[in-house]
C-alpha positions, 0 to 999 in steps of 0.5 A, spaced: 486 125 197 481 123 194 476 127 197 481 133 196 480 131 188 472 130 189 473 137 193 477 142 189 475 139 183 469 141 182 470 148 184 475 151 180 472 148 174 465 153 177 470 158 177 474 158 172 465 157 167 463 161 173 469 168 171 472 167 166 466 165 158 461 165 162 461 173 165 461 175 158 456 172 155 452 173 162 453 181 159 453 180 152 446 177 152 443 181 158 442 175 163 446 179 167 440 183 170 436 179 169 440 174 173 441 181 178 434 182 179 433 175 181 437 174 186 434 181 189 426 179 188 428 171 190 422 168 185 426 162 185 430 160 191 425 157 194 424 150 188 431 152 187 433 148 195 427 144 193 431 141 187 438 141 191 436 137 196 432 132 192 439 131 189 442 130 196 437 125 198 437 121 191 445 122 193 445 119 199 440 114 196 443 111 191 450 111 194 445 106 200 442 102 195 449 100 192 452 098 200 446 094 202 447 091 193 454 089 196 457 091 190 457 097 186 456 096 177 460 101 173 452 105 172 452 105 177 459 109 178 457 113 174 449 115 175 453 117 183 457 121 178 452 124 174 448 125 181 453 129 184 455 134 178 448 136 178 449 137 186 454 141 184 453 145 178 446 147 181 448 149 188 453 153 184 449 156 181 443 159 187 450 161 190 452 163 183 445 168 183 441 168 190 448 170 193 455 172 189 452 177 184 446 180 189 453 183 193 459 185 187 454 189 184 448 191 186 443 195 184 446 192 179 442 195 171 445 193 166 451 195 161 458 194 162 461 193 168 469 195 167 469 203 165 
């Protein structure tokens, strides 16, 4: 049950943010056009993947250090949760910019999405 909730809560929150208020903000501010262009150019894809890999390494490394220590303090739990949330956010942003937006609106040149 713990693994199911650990997967479903970030997944659901990412979709609520992505499909709700964030989408309206991106369209109205013109950032959706910039993200669409970045999704086609892929300039920052490799650095973003390296950053995500570093966060994953840091998460497992810190978890191993806590296991070697024999216990986790409240601070350790907080740090691991923060790193997990950062991983979820970074991977979600990478997916949104480089997979979802280019496949959902290919060739987007700005303006409202609905007539």
